[in-house]
C-alpha positions in Angstrom: 111.3 59.8 188.8 111.0 55.9 187.6 110.1 53.4 189.7 113.6 51.1 190.2 113.2 47.2 189.1 113.9 45.8 192.5 114.1 42.3 193.2 112.5 41.1 196.3 115.0 39.1 197.2 118.3 40.6 198.3 120.0 36.8 198.7 119.3 33.5 197.4 121.6 30.6 198.3 119.8 28.0 197.0 118.5 26.5 199.9 117.3 29.5 201.2 115.8 32.8 200.0 116.5 36.3 202.2 114.2 39.0 201.4 114.6 42.4 201.4 111.2 43.1 203.3 112.9 40.7 206.3 116.1 42.8 206.6 114.2 45.9 206.8 112.9 44.2 210.0 116.3 43.0 210.9 117.2 46.7 210.3 114.2 48.5 212.3 115.2 45.7 215.8 118.7 46.7 215.4 118.1 50.4 215.2 115.8 50.5 218.5 118.3 48.0 220.1 121.1 50.5 219.4 119.2 53.6 220.1 117.7 51.9 223.3 121.0 51.5 224.8 122.4 55.1 224.2 119.1 56.0 225.9 119.6 54.1 228.9 123.0 55.5 229.5 121.1 58.7 230.1 119.1 56.7 233.1 119.3 54.7 236.3 116.5 52.6 236.0 117.2 50.9 232.7 120.2 47.8 232.3 121.3 45.6 229.3 119.3 42.3 230.3 116.2 44.6 230.2 116.9 46.3 226.7 117.4 42.8 225.5 114.3 41.8 227.1 112.7 44.4 226.0 113.8 44.3 222.0 112.5 40.4 222.0 109.4 41.0 223.5 108.5 44.1 221.5 110.1 42.4 218.0 107.3 39.4 219.4 104.9 41.6 219.4 105.7 43.7 216.1 105.2 40.7 214.0 103.1 38.5 215.7 100.4 41.6 216.4 101.4 42.9 212.8 100.8 39.9 211.3 97.4 39.0 212.7 96.2 42.7 212.4 96.7 42.8 208.9 94.6 39.5 207.9 91.7 40.4 210.8 91.7 44.3 209.7 92.2 44.0 205.6 92.5 40.3 205.0 89.8 39.0 207.1 87.8 36.5 204.4 91.1 35.1 203.1 92.4 33.9 206.6 88.8 32.5 207.1 88.9 30.7 204.4 93.1 29.7 204.6 94.4 30.2 208.6 97.5 29.4 207.2 97.7 32.0 204.9 98.9 33.8 208.1 102.3 32.8 207.6 102.7 33.5 204.4 104.4 37.4 205.4 107.4 36.9 202.3 105.2 39.0 200.1 104.4 41.9 202.7 100.8 42.0 204.3 101.8 43.5 207.6 99.7 46.1 209.6 100.8 48.5 211.6 97.8 49.2 214.2 98.0 45.0 214.6 102.0 45.6 215.5 101.2 48.2 217.8 98.7 46.7 219.8 101.2 43.5 219.7 103.9 45.7 221.4 101.4 47.4 224.1 100.4 43.4 225.1 104.1 42.8 224.8 105.1 45.5 226.7 102.4 45.0 229.5 104.4 41.3 229.7 107.8 43.0 230.1 106.4 45.7 232.8 105.1 42.3 234.4 109.1 40.6 234.7 110.1 43.6 235.6 107.7 45.3 238.1 107.9 48.9 236.1 104.4 51.1 235.0 103.2 51.0 231.7 103.7 54.3 230.8 107.2 54.5 232.1 108.0 51.6 229.5 106.5 53.6 226.9 107.8 56.8 227.0 111.0 54.8 226.5 110.1 53.1 224.1 108.3 55.1 221.9 111.1 57.5 220.2 112.6 53.9 219.2 109.9 52.8 217.1 109.6 55.6 214.3 113.2 54.4 212.3 111.7 50.9 212.4 108.8 52.1 211.1 110.8 54.1 208.1 112.5 50.9 207.3 109.3 48.9 207.1 108.2 51.7 204.3 111.0 51.1 202.7 110.4 47.3 202.4 106.9 48.1 201.2 108.3 50.1 198.6 111.1 47.5 196.9 107.7 44.7 197.1 106.1 47.5 195.0 103.2 47.6 197.5 101.0 50.3 199.0 101.2 52.6 196.4 99.4 56.0 196.1 96.8 57.2 193.6 97.8 57.8 189.7 98.9 61.2 189.0 100.7 63.1 186.6 102.1 65.4 189.3 106.4 65.7 189.1 106.1 64.1 192.6 104.5 60.8 191.2 106.4 58.1 190.2 106.4 56.2 186.7 106.1 52.5 187.4 106.4 50.4 184.3 104.9 47.5 185.0 101.8 49.0 185.7 102.0 51.7 182.7 101.2 54.8 185.0 102.8 57.2 187.9 101.6 56.9 191.2 102.3 58.5 194.4 105.2 56.5 196.2 103.7 56.9 199.5 105.7 54.2 201.0 108.1 57.2 200.9 106.2 59.8 202.1 105.1 57.7 205.0 109.1 56.8 205.6 109.9 60.1 205.9 106.7 61.0 208.1 106.6 58.4 210.2 109.9 57.3 210.2 112.3 60.3 210.1 110.3 63.4 211.3 108.8 61.7 213.5 112.0 59.9 214.8 113.0 63.9 215.4 110.2 65.3 217.1 110.4 62.6 219.6 113.9 62.3 220.4 114.3 65.9 220.4 111.2 66.1 222.9 112.4 63.2 225.2 115.7 64.8 225.8 114.3 66.6 228.8 112.8 65.5 231.5 109.1 65.1 230.7 105.5 64.5 232.4 104.7 60.5 232.7 102.1 59.8 229.3 103.9 62.6 227.5 106.4 61.1 225.2 103.6 58.0 224.6 100.9 60.7 223.7 103.1 62.9 221.3 104.1 59.3 219.5 100.2 59.1 219.3 99.3 62.2 217.6 101.7 62.6 215.3 102.1 59.1 213.9 97.9 59.2 213.8 97.9 62.6 212.0 100.8 61.6 209.5 99.1 58.2 208.6 95.5 60.1 208.3 96.9 62.6 205.6 99.0 60.4 203.6 96.1 58.3 203.7 94.3 60.5 201.4 96.2 59.9 198.4 97.2 56.2 199.1 95.2 53.2 197.5 93.3 51.4 199.5 93.8 47.7 200.1 91.4 46.4 197.0 90.0 44.3 199.2 88.1 46.9 201.4 88.0 49.5 199.1 86.6 53.2 200.7 84.9 52.4 204.1 82.6 55.3 203.9 82.5 59.1 202.3 84.6 57.5 199.2 87.4 58.6 201.1 87.6 57.0 204.4 90.3 54.4 204.6 90.7 51.7 207.1 94.0 53.5 208.1 92.3 56.5 208.8 89.4 54.8 210.7 92.3 53.4 212.8 94.3 56.6 212.7 91.9 58.8 214.4 91.4 56.7 218.0 95.0 57.1 218.2 95.1 61.0 217.7 92.0 61.6 220.1 93.7 59.2 223.0 96.7 60.9 221.9 95.4 64.5 222.5 93.4 63.4 225.5 96.9 61.5 227.3 98.9 64.6 226.8 96.5 66.7 228.0 96.3 64.5 231.2 100.2 64.2 231.2 100.6 68.3 231.9 97.6 68.4 234.1 98.7 66.0 236.8 102.6 66.8 236.3 
């Protein structure tokens, strides 16, 4: 397969440039909004105003947490030397784990306003997230970032600019963390489930998919491997998600 020569700018209006990366985030929030409204029709304790506020708070959490998380987890020296670099997001540089923590804080703010319990909200939100993750990974693919290792496998993609074939790990993540995870959570949440179980399933499967793909994904050059010549920052941040997810899933069904 040959990597297409993408222009990261989707539309140049002269006075402003619209990047594909930004459009992918817009698609992610739109997908979450449409899915949330569909889910709300099946429930009695969610209304349109709550959905709109939830998406707004969640978007703030994703963008602010994702960017700050990237700078702290993956690019701390550069952030300390140039704090204003946190605003240079047009070329990418977002962290899922930072965005995840940002969303948790945003949902706590949302819950306080509407007097909802934390896991009631998170069980509602969890199935809305994967498609957005998939769009985000497509943005990484268009930007030509977060590639996998060099390979001669037929599953690789030839990158003319680099003169090598690499695993398109952005597409693997878009498929597993986006489409597959969405199907798992959407089908699972179609029936009444114990409180925390949907959130727990998200933690387990996202963490598992991310941990596996990281074995063929090239770590950020400024970090490299953290240990054992294979452990990446993505794996180090995903492992606690798996462990905590299993714990919550067990607790959910024991207390149901």
